[in-house]
MARKOL-419071 format. One record per residue: residue in three letters; x, y, z of N, C-alpha, C in turn; residue number from 1. Coordinates in steps of 0.2 Angstrom, whole numbers, plus 5000, padded with zeros to 4 digits. Each point is the difference from the previous one (the first is absolute). Layout:
<rs>
R doza nx ny nz cax cay caz cx cy cz seke
R ALA X Y Z X Y Z X Y Z NUM
...
</rs>
This chain:
<rs>
R doza nx ny nz cax cay caz cx cy cz seke
R MET 5004 4994 5000 4996 5006 5000 5004 5006 5000 1
R SER 4999 5005 4996 5004 5006 4999 4999 5005 5007 2
R PRO 5005 5004 5001 4999 5005 5005 4994 5004 5000 3
R LYS 4998 5002 4994 4994 5004 4999 4994 4996 5001 4
R GLU 4999 4994 4999 4995 4996 5001 4999 4999 5008 5
R LEU 5006 4999 5003 5000 4999 5007 4997 5007 5004 6
R LEU 5002 5006 4997 4997 5006 5002 4993 5000 5000 7
R TYR 4997 4998 4994 4993 5000 4999 4996 4995 5005 8
R ILE 5003 4995 5002 4997 4995 5005 5001 5003 5006 9
R GLU 5005 5003 5002 5001 5004 5007 4995 5005 5000 10
R ASP 4998 5004 4995 4995 5005 5000 4993 4997 5001 11
R ALA 4999 4995 4997 4993 4996 5000 5000 4997 5007 12
R LEU 5005 4998 5003 5000 4997 5007 4998 5006 5005 13
R THR 5003 5005 4999 4999 5006 5004 4993 5002 5000 14
R HIS 4997 5001 4994 4993 5002 4999 4995 4995 5003 15
R ALA 5001 4994 4999 4996 4995 5002 5000 5000 5008 16
R GLN 5006 5000 5003 5000 5000 5007 4997 5007 5003 17
R PHE 5001 5005 4997 4996 5007 5002 4993 4999 5000 18
R LEU 4997 4997 4994 4993 5000 4999 4997 4995 5005 19
R GLN 5004 4995 5001 4997 4995 5005 5000 5003 5007 20
R GLN 5005 5004 5002 5000 5003 5007 4994 5006 5000 21
R GLN 4999 5003 4995 4995 5005 4999 4993 4997 5001 22
R CYS 4999 4994 4997 4993 4997 5000 4999 4997 5007 23
R THR 5005 4997 5003 5000 4998 5007 4998 5005 5005 24
R ASN 5004 5006 4999 4999 5005 5005 4993 5003 4999 25
R ALA 4997 5000 4994 4993 5003 4999 4995 4995 5003 26
R ALA 5001 4993 4998 4996 4995 5003 4999 5001 5008 27
R ASN 5006 5001 5003 5000 5001 5007 4996 5006 5003 28
R GLN 4999 5005 4995 4997 5006 5003 4993 5000 4998 29
R VAL 4997 4997 4995 4993 5000 4998 4996 4996 5005 30
R GLN 4993 5003 5000 4995 4996 5004 4996 4996 4996 31
R ASP 4999 5002 4994 4995 4996 4995 5003 4993 4999 32
R PRO 4997 4994 5001 5002 4994 4999 5002 4998 4993 33
R HIS 4995 5002 4996 5001 4999 4993 5007 5003 4997 34
R LEU 5000 5007 5002 5006 5003 4998 5007 4997 5003 35
R LYS 4999 4998 5006 5006 4997 5003 5002 4994 4997 36
R GLN 4995 4996 4998 5001 4994 4996 5003 5001 4993 37
R CYS 4998 5005 4997 5003 5002 4993 5007 5002 5001 38
R LEU 5001 5004 5005 5007 5002 5001 5005 4995 5002 39
R THR 4997 4995 5004 5004 4994 5002 5002 4996 4994 40
R THR 4995 4999 4996 5001 4996 4993 5005 5004 4996 41
R MET 5000 5006 4999 5005 5004 4996 5007 4999 5003 42
R ALA 5000 5000 5007 5007 5000 5003 5003 4993 4999 43
R GLU 4995 4995 5000 5003 4993 4998 5002 4999 4993 44
R LYS 4996 5003 4996 5003 5000 4993 5006 5004 4998 45
R HIS 5001 5005 5004 5007 5004 4999 5005 4995 5004 46
R ARG 4999 4997 5005 5005 4995 5003 5001 4995 4995 47
R GLN 4995 4997 4997 5002 4995 4995 5004 5002 4994 48
R THR 4999 5007 4998 5004 5003 4994 5007 5000 5003 49
R PHE 5001 5003 5006 5006 5000 5003 5004 4994 5000 50
R GLN 4997 4994 5002 5003 4994 5000 5001 4997 4992 51
R SER 4996 5002 4996 5001 4998 4993 5007 5004 4997 52
R PHE 5001 5006 5002 5006 5003 4998 5006 4998 5003 53
R ILE 4999 4998 5007 5006 4997 5004 5002 4994 4996 54
R SER 4996 4996 4998 5001 4993 4997 5004 5001 4993 55
R LEU 5000 5006 4997 5004 5002 4994 5007 5001 5001 56
R VAL 5002 5002 5006 5007 5002 5002 5004 4994 5001 57
</rs>
């Protein structure tokens, strides 16, 4: 893998991790159970995306 490709993966990892944290934080703050579930699901999808990118390295 080229250095430039590794930089793209690193950037994607950072974004996926950030989005997971934001969704988790938001889910912990909302009261509506449907919205909380939606945010929790989104956080899990971002976690899976993060794991997918990690497996490329």
